[in-house]
N, C-alpha and C positions, 0 to 999 in steps of 0.2 A: 472492425469486427462485427458491427451491425446487429440486426435482428435475425439471428440464425435459429433454425428449428431445434438444434441440439448444441447450443453454444457451450464451449468448455469453460466459460468464465465462472470462477468460484468467488473471487474477491477482487474488488477494485478499490484503490486508495488514491485520493487526491489531496494534495497538501500545498498550502502557501505559508511560508515562514515570513514574518514581518518584524519590523523594529519593535523591541520589547515595550509592553504597556504594563508598568509595575502597579498601576492603580486599577488593573482590570477588575478586581473583585467588586469595586464600587459600581460597575456597569452590568454585572451578571444578571440582576433581576430584570432589567430592561431587555437584555438580550434573550433571556429565557422566555419572556413573554412573547417575543417575536417567534421563537421556535415553537412554542406551545400552540400558537394560533396558525401555524403553517405545517401541521402534521407531525410535530416532534414533541409529544407531551411528556415523555419520560425524561427525568433529569437525575443526575448523580454527580458526585465529586470523586475524583481520583487524585492520589498523591504519587507523582513521579519523582524518582530519585536520579540525580545527575551529578557528575563530578564537579566539584567547585573549580572555579576558574583559576584560583591561586592556592598554593599550599603554604601555610604558615611555617616559618622556620623555627626550630626549637631554640629556646633561650640558652640551653646548655649544649654546647657543641659535642659533648661526650655522650649525650643522651641518645637513645635509639631513634632511628629514622621515624618521623611522624607518619601516622596513617593518613591516607588521602581522604579529605573530608567530602561528605556527600551533602548536597543541597536538596531540600524538598521543594518541589514545584507543584502548585495546585493546577489541576486540569478539570474542566467542566464538560460533562458528557450529555448530549441531547439526542435521544433516540426516538424512532417512530414506534408505532404500536406493536409491530411484530419483531422488532429488533433486527430488521434486515438492513437498516440504514442508521448510522450514528455519526454525529459530528463531535469532535473533541476540540475544545477551545482552550488554548494555553496563552500565557503572557506574550508569547512570541510566534503564535501561529494558529491556523485553523486546519483541521484534517477531517476528511469525510471518508468513512468506511461503508462500502456497499456490497451486499451479497445478492441483491435482486436486480442485477444489471440489465438494462434495456438496450441502450445504445449510447454512443459517445455524446451526441447532442443533448440527449436527456440528462446525462451525467453533468455536463457543463451547466445546464440551467439549474439543476438541483444544487450544485455547489456555489454558483456565483450569486444567487439571490440572497442567501444569508450572509455571504461575505460582503456584499454591498451594504447590508444593514449594519454589520459590525464596523465597516469602514466609516459609516456615517456617525455611529455612536462613539467609538473610541479614537477615530482618526489616526491610525498608525501612519508614520511618516513615509515608510518605504517597504517594498517587498524585497526579500533577500534570497529566498530559495523557493522554487516552484517544482513540484514533483508529481509524477503520475506512475502508478504501479498496478500491474495486472497479475493475478494468480490464475492460471488455467490448469485444468485437470485433463490428462489424457487417459481416458477410460476406454480401452478397446472393446468394440462390440463383439458379440459372439462370433467365433471363427477368425477373429483378427488378433494381431499382436501389437505391442507397443512399437516395434520397429516398422510397422506399416504407417505409423503416424509421424515419426520423428526421423531426422536424418541420422545416419550412422555415427557421425563425429561427436554427437552429444550423448550417445548411449554408452560410451566406454566399453567395458567387457560384460555389461549386463545382459546382452543377448547371446553371449557365447555359452556353449554347453560345458560349463565348469562344474566340478563336484561341489555339493553343498547348496544351501539356500541363499539367494541373493539378499543381502542386507540393504545395500544401497549403492548407487552409482551417481556421481555428481559432476556436472560440467558448469563452468562459469566463464563468461566472456564479457569484456568491457570495451566499449568504444567511446571515444571523445571526439566531438565535432564542435569546435569553437567553445562556447560556454555550456554546451549540452553533453552530459554523460549518460550513457545507456548501458545497463548491465543486464545480461540474459543468463539466467540460471536454470538448469534442467536437472531434476532429481528423479531417478528411476528407483523403484523399490517394490517389494511384495507387500501384501496386506492392505491395511487401511491408509487413507490419505494422511500424510504428515504435513502440517503447516509450518512455515518458518517460525522460529521461536518468538519473534516480536509480535506475531499475530495469534499464536496458539491460545493465549489466555485472554484475548480480548472478548468481552461479552457481546457477541453479535451472532445471530442465527445463520447457520450455513444451510443451503438447500439440501434437503434430505437425500436427493439422488447422489450427492457426492459423499455423504456420511455413511451410507450403507455399503459402499463399494469395499470389497475385501479380496483383492486379487492383484496381479501384476499391473502396474500403472506408472505414470510419470506426471510430474507437475512442472509447469513452465512459469517461472517467476521473472517478469520483465519490468525493470525499473528505470525510468528515464527522468532526469532532473536538470534544471538549469539554475546555477548559483550565480546570481548577479544582483547587486543592489540598484534599484531603480524606483522611481516614484510609484506610489501605491495607486495604480491605474487599472480599473477592471477590464477595459478593452485590451490593454497590453497583456494582462494576465490570461484573458481568453485566448488571444493569439499565441501566447507562449504554450498554453496547454494544447492547443491544436497542433503546434509543431512537435511537442512531446509525444502526442498521440501518433503522429506519423512515424516517429522514431521507434515507438513501441511496436507498432504494426509491422514495420520493416523487419525488426528483430524477430517478432513472432513468426512471420512468414518465412524467414530464413531457416528456422529450425524445424518447421513442419512440412509435411509432404502434400502433394496434390490429393492423395487418398484421404488424408485427415480433413482437409478443407471441404471436400465433397461430402464426407460423412457428417461434419458439423453443420454445413449449410442446408 
């Protein structure tokens, strides 16, 4: 998707899940110093809640069914000065959130440099899941319509002249190619841009041109991942991300029109 003059990219997420490091907290100071010296001075902690892997059985067979326990997982957030880039480090992974996207090669370099440092410091044994996700906004220019930018099959009834105001129209398609899964979601709606629930509350700054839009639009959410356990090797992670980017790009171009590409480039 490159350096386009009017790129629709709102959000990009890169993630590598690796074998758990339960002693991660003891390395955080050293890792934070690396981030601080490389353009990520802001630091905060977050507590994530997740389902416990096992549910204890009640001692009394007649007692009510137990509630499913939640486990607290500590996460460490390293952000740049204007909060347009943020790394989230957890016991089992590193995630990068970006809203000032330049191009894919720039993104790779931005992500792999700190991942290399973390690999040297905590030495995770293996990578288990690698993912790449793009959120794009379809904001029609004056005189154009959402249907000019997207193929009819992902728009549902949103472009039909039905009575009432459109609340939303949603399309989701999933492809599996070997170990790679790619999901393409398209949401059409009126009003302001709505972000997926897992991103809506994350403290990162969105480009203002996307935040002020208040009219019919669509968002394209393309998520490609490979789930396979292999040695924690950065060259392999790079090549996997390059393959995932090809899958994302293929899905993106499948739902967009020539008109859209010419408008964005």
